C-alpha positions, 0 to 999 in steps of 0.5 A, spaced: 117 510 910 121 506 914 128 506 910 134 501 913 142 505 914 145 503 908 141 501 903 134 501 900 127 499 903 126 492 899 119 491 899 115 485 895 111 487 889 105 482 889 108 479 895 113 474 894 111 472 887 117 469 884 115 463 888 108 465 890 101 466 885 101 474 886 096 478 891 095 472 894 094 471 902 100 466 901 105 471 897 104 476 902 105 471 908 111 469 905 115 476 904 114 477 909 117 470 912 123 472 908 124 479 911 120 484 907 121 491 910 114 493 905 109 489 901 107 493 894 099 492 893 096 494 885 087 496 887 081 496 884 074 496 885 069 491 885 061 493 883 059 493 890 065 498 893 070 493 895 078 494 894 081 488 891 089 486 889 090 486 882 093 488 878 089 487 870 083 489 868 081 482 866 082 475 871 084 471 864 090 471 867 090 469 874 084 465 873 082 464 866 076 466 865 075 469 859 073 476 859 072 478 866 072 483 867 074 486 876 070 492 876 063 488 873 064 484 879 060 482 886 066 481 891 062 474 892 063 473 885 071 473 885 070 468 891 068 464 887 074 464 884 081 461 884 088 467 884 092 460 885 092 455 880 095 459 874 102 459 877 103 451 876 098 448 873 100 442 872 100 441 881 095 435 882 101 432 877 106 433 881 108 430 888 112 435 890 109 442 889 107 445 894 100 445 897 096 452 897 090 453 903 085 453 900 083 461 904 090 462 899 087 462 895 082 467 895 082 473 891 085 478 898 080 484 899 086 490 901 082 489 908 085 483 908 092 485 907 091 492 911 089 487 917 095 483 916 100 488 916 097 491 922 097 484 926 105 482 924 110 482 930 114 488 927 113 494 922 111 493 915 110 500 910 105 498 904 106 501 897 099 501 894 098 502 887 091 504 884 089 503 877 087 507 872 084 508 867 077 504 870 070 506 870 070 508 877 075 514 876 076 518 883 071 513 887 077 509 887 082 514 890 075 515 895 076 510 898 083 507 899 083 513 903 077 511 908 080 505 908 086 507 911 083 512 915 079 506 918 087 503 920 089 510 922 094 511 916 092 516 913 096 521 916 103 523 918 106 516 919 103 512 915 106 506 913 103 507 908 104 510 901 100 512 894 103 509 888 101 511 880 102 513 872 096 517 874 098 524 876 090 526 876 090 519 881 094 522 886 093 529 886 086 526 888 090 523 894 093 529 896 087 532 897 084 527 900 090 526 904 095 531 905 100 528 909 100 521 905 107 520 901 104 518 894 110 516 888 108 518 881 110 512 877 114 513 871 115 508 865 117 512 858 121 519 857 114 523 856 112 521 863 118 524 866 117 529 862 110 531 864 113 529 873 119 534 872 112 539 870 106 536 875 110 532 879 109 537 886 117 536 891 115 532 895 112 526 891 117 521 890 119 518 882 118 511 881 122 509 874 121 502 872 128 499 872 128 498 864 126 506 864 133 507 869 137 502 864 135 505 858 135 513 860 141 513 865 142 520 865 135 520 868 137 517 873 143 522 875 138 527 874 134 524 878 139 523 884 142 530 884 135 534 884 135 530 890 128 527 889 127 521 893 126 515 888 123 508 888 124 502 883 120 497 880 120 492 880 128 490 881 130 482 880 137 482 879 144 483 883 146 487 877 140 492 877 140 492 885 148 494 884 145 500 880 139 501 885 145 502 890 149 506 885 143 512 884 142 512 892 134 509 890 130 507 897 127 503 896 127 497 890 120 493 889 122 486 887 119 479 885 125 476 889 124 480 895 129 474 900 135 475 893 134 482 895 136 483 902 141 477 900 145 481 896 143 488 899 147 486 905 153 481 901 154 489 897 152 494 903 155 489 909 148 490 912 148 484 918 142 485 919 
């Protein structure tokens, strides 16, 4: 990964998702325009084998289609839905609401996101989370590595890293693509205990910011052990300062513009 000198890398969580509908092309374009150095996404597999950027198992929250499960739908079915309207349901009545291009309302495939990153005019990293449990189990990781390989991003020097709460999922990634970096996500005490037992030395620790606040000694312990640390989801100045204090390598945030500005103030990075 590309880490700026003296501060964490700023990674946009589902795009610039504080201001823009998450996981849409518009959210990622905005994050890039705001200066994000990395883009985070969650991926799920459709019934016809496409990786799409969707967090939840169902589409209830982001499209309002009750009971629709991503893994049971084909890409063409997902393509008919509006993935942006939920963010501002009263947009038709709001004269000041920003216009959202029809293309930016569609489900975003991981392929399209990778193409966007590959074509961008500066280097951008990717933090890709595979969601589990899923009916497709290890097929998700196999499809992901195949797609990254098409872009030449499955080996050393890849701009992509893979994240998961599932130790088994990350083990699959390391078998399929040993040189890809992986992040073991942690959100509770037993996950930390599991990580200590199972995570290889080169695995990156991925604690949630709430977990770090509630367990400050674990954050210190990770730092003392020399573990690389990537933290999610860091949306306040106070939490950014905690991450800097712990020597965190990357922060995943809904507000990349705010994060970059505050990190510049507290670290003297005048980028």
